[in-house]
Backbone as CSV, one residue per row, in Angstrom:
resi,resn,N_x,N_y,N_z,CA_x,CA_y,CA_z,C_x,C_y,C_z
1,UNK,0.850,-1.170,0.000,0.000,0.000,0.000,0.894,1.230,0.000
2,UNK,0.601,2.152,-0.904,1.392,3.381,-0.939,0.527,4.559,-0.525
3,UNK,1.077,5.373,0.329,0.397,6.577,0.795,0.629,7.667,-0.260
4,UNK,-0.390,8.422,-0.637,-0.228,9.447,-1.673,0.856,10.466,-1.330
5,UNK,1.710,10.775,-2.309,2.751,11.789,-2.130,2.236,13.164,-2.555
6,UNK,1.265,13.203,-3.436,0.668,14.440,-3.928,-0.133,15.093,-2.797
7,UNK,0.173,16.354,-2.439,-0.532,16.996,-1.319,-2.033,17.208,-1.562
8,UNK,-2.488,17.118,-2.808,-3.925,17.263,-3.076,-4.666,15.935,-2.892
9,UNK,-3.911,14.870,-2.692,-4.510,13.545,-2.503,-4.270,13.123,-1.058
10,UNK,-5.270,12.527,-0.459,-5.216,12.157,0.952,-5.516,10.674,1.116
11,UNK,-4.935,10.087,2.148,-5.177,8.688,2.458,-6.238,8.613,3.551
12,UNK,-7.280,7.844,3.281,-8.355,7.661,4.249,-8.641,6.174,4.388
13,UNK,-9.193,5.801,5.531,-9.625,4.417,5.703,-11.123,4.410,5.968
14,UNK,-11.757,3.366,5.472,-13.198,3.202,5.589,-13.512,1.860,6.214
15,UNK,-14.585,1.818,6.988,-15.122,0.565,7.499,-16.430,0.286,6.783
16,UNK,-16.637,-0.968,6.381,-17.857,-1.351,5.681,-18.495,-2.527,6.388
17,UNK,-19.815,-2.557,6.380,-20.504,-3.674,7.002,-21.955,-3.746,6.593
18,UNK,-22.584,-4.855,6.925,-24.005,-5.042,6.669,-24.435,-6.429,7.094
19,UNK,-25.743,-6.587,7.291,-26.261,-7.901,7.665,-27.648,-8.188,7.083
20,UNK,-28.070,-7.412,6.088,-29.344,-7.655,5.408,-29.062,-7.878,3.927
21,UNK,-29.744,-8.839,3.341,-29.581,-9.113,1.919,-28.283,-9.855,1.672
22,UNK,-27.464,-9.325,0.782,-26.173,-9.931,0.424,-25.067,-8.916,0.724
23,UNK,-24.683,-8.797,2.014,-23.697,-7.772,2.387,-22.362,-7.860,1.631
24,UNK,-21.792,-9.058,1.393,-20.536,-9.062,0.634,-20.689,-8.437,-0.754
25,UNK,-21.795,-8.721,-1.413,-22.031,-8.133,-2.739,-22.214,-6.616,-2.613
26,UNK,-22.939,-6.173,-1.582,-23.142,-4.733,-1.382,-21.810,-4.030,-1.113
27,UNK,-20.974,-4.624,-0.262,-19.680,-3.996,0.047,-18.781,-3.982,-1.184
28,UNK,-18.815,-5.054,-1.981,-18.025,-5.101,-3.218,-18.490,-3.999,-4.169
29,UNK,-19.788,-3.798,-4.238,-20.340,-2.749,-5.090,-19.860,-1.372,-4.632
30,UNK,-19.851,-1.137,-3.324,-19.355,0.127,-2.773,-17.892,0.338,-3.169
31,UNK,-17.077,-0.679,-2.983,-15.646,-0.546,-3.287,-15.411,-0.294,-4.773
32,UNK,-16.146,-0.993,-5.621,-16.001,-0.760,-7.066,-16.470,0.649,-7.428
33,UNK,-17.538,1.092,-6.792,-18.055,2.446,-7.057,-17.023,3.497,-6.632
34,UNK,-16.435,3.334,-5.444,-15.412,4.275,-4.993,-14.194,4.246,-5.908
35,UNK,-13.792,3.063,-6.335,-12.609,2.927,-7.183,-12.835,3.573,-8.558
36,UNK,-14.076,3.588,-9.009,-14.402,4.184,-10.303,-14.645,5.687,-10.217
37,UNK,-14.798,6.215,-9.001,-15.054,7.636,-8.812,-13.795,8.432,-9.155
38,UNK,-13.970,9.548,-9.825,-12.832,10.378,-10.245,-12.041,10.921,-9.062
39,UNK,-12.649,10.969,-7.868,-12.001,11.556,-6.700,-11.436,10.525,-5.723
40,UNK,-11.559,9.246,-6.039,-11.124,8.197,-5.119,-10.426,7.071,-5.877
41,UNK,-9.561,6.382,-5.165,-8.940,5.175,-5.707,-8.724,4.218,-4.547
42,UNK,-9.188,2.993,-4.694,-9.004,1.983,-3.654,-7.562,1.486,-3.717
43,UNK,-6.853,1.584,-2.592,-5.456,1.163,-2.511,-5.296,-0.183,-1.820
44,UNK,-6.156,-0.471,-0.856,-6.032,-1.716,-0.079,-7.408,-2.124,0.432
45,UNK,-7.634,-3.422,0.471,-8.881,-3.957,1.012,-8.532,-5.134,1.913
46,UNK,-9.216,-5.220,3.033,-9.000,-6.314,3.985,-9.642,-7.601,3.477
47,UNK,-9.383,-8.644,4.210,-10.158,-9.853,4.021,-11.594,-9.540,4.434
48,UNK,-12.508,-10.416,4.093,-13.909,-10.266,4.468,-14.144,-11.077,5.734
49,UNK,-14.808,-10.471,6.718,-15.031,-11.112,8.016,-16.515,-11.289,8.296
50,UNK,-16.839,-12.364,8.995,-18.165,-12.570,9.568,-18.034,-12.231,11.043
51,UNK,-18.927,-11.361,11.523,-18.801,-10.870,12.895,-20.144,-10.892,13.611
52,UNK,-20.113,-11.201,14.909,-21.362,-11.121,15.670,-21.808,-9.666,15.792
53,UNK,-23.109,-9.425,15.944,-23.584,-8.041,16.085,-23.011,-7.388,17.337
54,UNK,-22.872,-6.081,17.272,-22.297,-5.288,18.354,-23.314,-4.230,18.746
55,UNK,-23.458,-3.979,20.020,-24.399,-2.951,20.482,-25.802,-3.517,20.625
56,UNK,-26.426,-3.833,19.517,-27.757,-4.447,19.493,-27.542,-5.890,19.021
57,UNK,-27.612,-6.814,19.948,-27.175,-8.183,19.662,-28.264,-9.128,19.182
58,UNK,-29.525,-8.707,19.165,-30.607,-9.602,18.736,-30.882,-9.453,17.239
59,UNK,-29.852,-9.712,16.436,-29.965,-9.623,14.987,-28.933,-10.548,14.347
60,UNK,-29.019,-10.700,13.048,-28.118,-11.583,12.312,-26.674,-11.092,12.389
61,UNK,-25.742,-12.025,12.226,-24.329,-11.658,12.154,-24.093,-10.708,10.978
62,UNK,-23.012,-9.971,11.071,-22.618,-9.013,10.043,-21.469,-9.564,9.211
63,UNK,-21.279,-8.955,8.070,-20.034,-9.076,7.319,-19.374,-7.717,7.440
64,UNK,-18.048,-7.715,7.638,-17.297,-6.474,7.772,-16.007,-6.544,6.980
65,UNK,-15.560,-5.385,6.544,-14.287,-5.235,5.849,-13.834,-3.791,6.030
66,UNK,-12.577,-3.530,5.713,-12.047,-2.168,5.706,-11.308,-1.943,4.396
67,UNK,-11.188,-0.679,4.039,-10.465,-0.311,2.821,-9.625,0.928,3.082
68,UNK,-8.505,1.003,2.396,-7.669,2.197,2.380,-7.834,2.829,1.016
69,UNK,-8.150,4.117,0.999,-8.356,4.801,-0.276,-7.507,6.062,-0.364
70,UNK,-7.257,6.466,-1.589,-6.651,7.754,-1.886,-7.786,8.631,-2.401
71,UNK,-7.860,9.865,-1.915,-8.965,10.734,-2.326,-8.531,12.186,-2.435
72,UNK,-9.183,12.913,-3.316,-8.989,14.363,-3.401,-10.097,15.086,-2.647
73,UNK,-11.068,14.337,-2.144,-12.181,14.927,-1.417,-11.765,15.322,-0.008
74,UNK,-12.300,16.416,0.472,-12.104,16.791,1.864,-12.933,15.843,2.735
75,UNK,-12.615,15.732,4.029,-13.260,14.714,4.872,-14.791,14.720,4.843
76,UNK,-15.406,15.880,5.002,-16.871,15.905,5.040,-17.467,15.588,3.676
77,UNK,-16.777,15.936,2.612,-17.267,15.595,1.270,-17.123,14.089,1.030
78,UNK,-16.066,13.475,1.569,-15.925,12.020,1.481,-17.070,11.350,2.225
79,UNK,-17.397,11.863,3.408,-18.540,11.330,4.142,-19.822,11.483,3.326
80,UNK,-20.013,12.643,2.700,-21.203,12.857,1.860,-21.277,11.814,0.747
81,UNK,-20.155,11.538,0.102,-20.128,10.526,-0.954,-20.539,9.172,-0.397
82,UNK,-20.000,8.805,0.764,-20.349,7.521,1.388,-21.838,7.456,1.725
83,UNK,-22.380,8.540,2.262,-23.806,8.583,2.602,-24.679,8.537,1.351
84,UNK,-24.231,9.183,0.273,-24.960,9.118,-0.998,-25.008,7.684,-1.508
85,UNK,-23.889,6.989,-1.419,-23.845,5.589,-1.856,-24.776,4.738,-0.998
86,UNK,-24.753,4.957,0.314,-25.668,4.222,1.198,-27.125,4.444,0.792
87,UNK,-27.492,5.692,0.524,-28.876,5.998,0.132,-29.231,5.326,-1.187
88,UNK,-28.318,5.371,-2.148,-28.549,4.720,-3.437,-28.769,3.219,-3.270
89,UNK,-28.131,2.646,-2.248,-28.253,1.213,-1.992,-29.386,0.916,-1.012
90,UNK,-30.242,1.908,-0.793,-31.455,1.766,0.023,-31.175,1.545,1.504
91,UNK,-30.097,2.123,2.007,-29.810,2.060,3.441,-30.893,2.813,4.196
92,UNK,-31.460,2.180,5.213,-32.459,2.810,6.060,-31.884,2.869,7.472
93,UNK,-31.988,4.015,8.116,-31.466,4.201,9.468,-32.624,4.241,10.456
94,UNK,-33.181,3.052,10.751,-34.315,2.966,11.671,-33.885,2.968,13.129
95,UNK,-32.798,2.271,13.441,-32.362,2.192,14.828,-30.840,2.125,14.893
96,UNK,-30.298,2.725,15.952,-28.856,2.735,16.144,-28.348,1.304,16.311
97,UNK,-27.292,0.981,15.602,-26.644,-0.330,15.626,-27.566,-1.453,15.149
98,UNK,-28.655,-1.083,14.486,-29.612,-2.077,14.016,-29.202,-2.686,12.686
99,UNK,-30.041,-3.587,12.173,-29.764,-4.247,10.896,-29.642,-3.218,9.770
100,UNK,-28.817,-3.543,8.785,-28.620,-2.634,7.664,-28.143,-3.391,6.433
101,UNK,-28.481,-2.840,5.282,-28.008,-3.415,4.027,-26.541,-3.074,3.820
102,UNK,-26.168,-1.850,4.204,-24.788,-1.396,4.029,-24.514,-0.276,5.028
103,UNK,-23.285,-0.240,5.502,-22.828,0.837,6.375,-21.425,1.181,5.920
104,UNK,-21.174,2.455,5.708,-19.839,2.914,5.307,-19.419,3.999,6.292
105,UNK,-18.363,3.735,7.047,-17.849,4.714,8.010,-16.491,5.225,7.564
106,UNK,-16.302,6.534,7.639,-14.967,7.106,7.453,-14.263,6.927,8.792
107,UNK,-13.219,6.114,8.810,-12.499,5.805,10.047,-11.387,6.801,10.320
108,UNK,-10.555,7.016,9.322,-9.435,7.948,9.460,-9.278,8.726,8.164
109,UNK,-8.623,9.859,8.263,-8.319,10.704,7.103,-6.921,11.241,7.352
110,UNK,-5.930,10.522,6.862,-4.547,10.864,7.189,-4.382,10.853,8.695
111,UNK,-3.718,11.862,9.212,-3.552,11.983,10.666,-4.494,13.037,11.249
112,UNK,-5.442,13.470,10.438,-6.351,14.526,10.850,-7.201,14.115,12.044
113,UNK,-7.294,15.012,13.004,-8.237,14.877,14.114,-9.231,16.004,13.947
114,UNK,-10.518,15.658,13.893,-11.539,16.688,13.738,-12.800,16.279,14.474
115,UNK,-13.492,17.277,14.970,-14.744,17.063,15.697,-15.736,18.112,15.233
116,UNK,-16.600,17.720,14.305,-17.652,18.628,13.846,-18.994,17.970,14.128
117,UNK,-20.063,18.694,13.891,-21.396,18.104,14.071,-21.590,16.930,13.133
118,UNK,-20.946,16.983,12.001,-21.157,15.995,10.945,-20.202,14.814,11.012
119,UNK,-18.980,15.040,11.459,-17.949,14.010,11.359,-16.935,14.137,12.485
120,UNK,-16.564,13.000,13.040,-15.513,12.951,14.047,-14.419,12.009,13.550
121,UNK,-13.192,12.517,13.548,-12.039,11.726,13.085,-10.925,11.786,14.114
122,UNK,-10.252,10.646,14.348,-10.635,9.333,13.881,-12.006,8.935,14.428
123,UNK,-12.611,7.928,13.790,-13.939,7.478,14.219,-13.898,7.222,15.724
124,UNK,-14.843,7.764,16.485,-14.747,7.752,17.953,-14.788,6.376,18.620
125,UNK,-15.339,5.380,17.971,-15.420,4.063,18.619,-14.578,2.993,17.937
126,UNK,-13.806,3.380,16.955,-13.071,2.369,16.194,-12.035,1.615,17.034
127,UNK,-11.469,2.251,18.043,-10.394,1.609,18.808,-10.899,0.567,19.804
128,UNK,-12.212,0.441,19.936,-12.766,-0.580,20.838,-13.586,-1.619,20.082
129,UNK,-13.597,-1.539,18.799,-14.413,-2.451,17.994,-13.531,-3.453,17.250
130,UNK,-13.546,-4.673,17.728,-12.770,-5.723,17.071,-13.154,-5.910,15.620
131,UNK,-14.436,-5.713,15.298,-14.893,-5.906,13.924,-14.382,-4.816,12.979
132,UNK,-13.858,-3.732,13.520,-13.187,-2.698,12.722,-11.680,-2.948,12.731
133,UNK,-11.132,-3.180,13.908,-9.676,-3.301,14.050,-9.109,-4.527,13.339
134,UNK,-9.824,-5.642,13.392,-9.296,-6.854,12.780,-9.123,-6.689,11.266
135,UNK,-10.158,-6.236,10.542,-9.918,-6.038,9.112,-8.939,-4.899,8.821
136,UNK,-8.981,-3.835,9.606,-8.062,-2.721,9.379,-6.612,-3.164,9.541
137,UNK,-6.372,-4.047,10.497,-5.008,-4.545,10.728,-4.491,-5.377,9.565
138,UNK,-5.368,-5.872,8.716,-4.921,-6.638,7.547,-3.979,-5.839,6.660
139,UNK,-4.173,-4.526,6.593,-3.309,-3.717,5.728,-2.734,-2.480,6.429
140,UNK,-3.161,-2.212,7.667,-2.696,-0.988,8.339,-2.401,-1.218,9.819
141,UNK,-1.819,-2.349,10.147,-1.554,-2.685,11.556,-0.641,-1.660,12.238
142,UNK,0.236,-1.028,11.487,1.181,-0.064,12.065,0.654,1.369,12.051
143,UNK,-0.482,1.604,11.429,-1.044,2.957,11.378,-1.377,3.428,12.803
144,UNK,-1.003,4.654,13.111,-1.249,5.217,14.440,-2.621,5.888,14.469
145,UNK,-3.420,5.495,15.447,-4.752,6.065,15.674,-4.840,6.397,17.161
146,UNK,-5.110,7.626,17.465,-5.232,8.067,18.866,-4.022,7.637,19.699
147,UNK,-2.841,7.823,19.131,-1.604,7.600,19.867,-1.064,6.178,19.901
148,UNK,-1.772,5.225,19.328,-1.320,3.824,19.336,-1.537,3.202,17.973
149,UNK,-0.813,2.138,17.703,-0.985,1.457,16.420,-2.286,0.659,16.409
150,UNK,-2.818,0.463,15.218,-4.020,-0.359,15.057,-3.781,-1.748,15.664
151,UNK,-2.587,-2.298,15.443,-2.258,-3.611,16.003,-2.298,-3.633,17.523
152,UNK,-1.826,-2.559,18.167,-1.870,-2.480,19.638,-3.309,-2.392,20.125
153,UNK,-4.136,-1.591,19.446,-5.554,-1.523,19.815,-6.202,-2.889,19.646
154,UNK,-5.876,-3.564,18.542,-6.468,-4.874,18.260,-6.113,-5.890,19.336
155,UNK,-4.883,-5.837,19.842,-4.448,-6.792,20.866,-5.319,-6.728,22.116
156,UNK,-5.961,-5.590,22.365,-6.809,-5.417,23.549,-8.307,-5.506,23.242
157,UNK,-8.665,-5.626,21.975,-10.079,-5.611,21.593,-10.708,-6.996,21.721
158,UNK,-12.002,-7.006,21.914,-12.759,-8.256,21.944,-13.014,-8.696,20.503
159,UNK,-12.453,-9.827,20.135,-12.635,-10.362,18.791,-13.393,-11.692,18.815
160,UNK,-14.064,-11.951,19.918,-14.816,-13.189,20.082,-15.827,-13.353,18.943
161,UNK,-15.781,-14.491,18.295,-16.746,-14.813,17.255,-16.440,-14.249,15.886
162,UNK,-15.399,-13.446,15.759,-15.050,-12.870,14.459,-14.224,-13.894,13.687
163,UNK,-14.679,-14.232,12.477,-13.977,-15.228,11.664,-13.805,-14.701,10.240
164,UNK,-12.757,-15.177,9.597,-12.523,-14.813,8.200,-13.545,-15.539,7.340
165,UNK,-14.307,-14.781,6.572,-15.299,-15.362,5.664,-14.725,-15.536,4.266
166,UNK,-13.758,-14.695,3.915,-13.088,-14.778,2.612,-11.672,-14.251,2.788
167,UNK,-10.691,-15.139,2.570,-9.301,-14.780,2.807,-8.659,-14.037,1.636
168,UNK,-9.194,-14.185,0.452,-8.637,-13.523,-0.726,-9.028,-12.044,-0.692
169,UNK,-8.059,-11.172,-0.635,-8.347,-9.737,-0.521,-8.909,-9.127,-1.806
170,UNK,-8.953,-9.893,-2.857,-9.592,-9.420,-4.084,-11.051,-9.846,-4.159
171,UNK,-11.626,-10.287,-3.039,-13.026,-10.737,-3.007,-13.970,-9.701,-3.596
172,UNK,-13.673,-8.429,-3.408,-14.549,-7.347,-3.856,-14.534,-7.173,-5.380
173,UNK,-13.501,-7.648,-6.019,-13.431,-7.547,-7.488,-14.241,-8.662,-8.154
174,UNK,-14.463,-9.759,-7.443,-15.157,-10.935,-7.982,-16.648,-10.931,-7.687
175,UNK,-17.064,-10.281,-6.616,-18.464,-10.380,-6.171,-19.426,-9.704,-7.125
């Protein structure tokens, strides 16, 4: 994975997940859509994971993955793009941590720390979520988030029940 050298291009990481319909196909569609966007390029994708639900546990297991992208979009505009894609894919936000067809979270944007009404970076709960840290560590274990490496955060996270569903990191190109 190469970090952009061009100052107009930024490295961001995204978390993807879902548990309604065909989440692997939905996440693959998101990644292909981002890769085809003039303002984004997918640089790295994790393995695909099956994970137990978090927060609201009386629902089906999720599929989760992470991606590293290069983008010319500013952080809030990247979030807008992700939310637009979610809406196009019929994402409904009925309940917090509830079932969903697709979820796209902006996890990090370079080393930027920001707290706005719209976006908080790094993602405020990513360092305690095994379902985020495990896939993120596939390609960014040494990346520093909130003063520690992703790998160090992962070593302390609860990863109970998280299993690799697809080990080939090109799963998103085939789905």
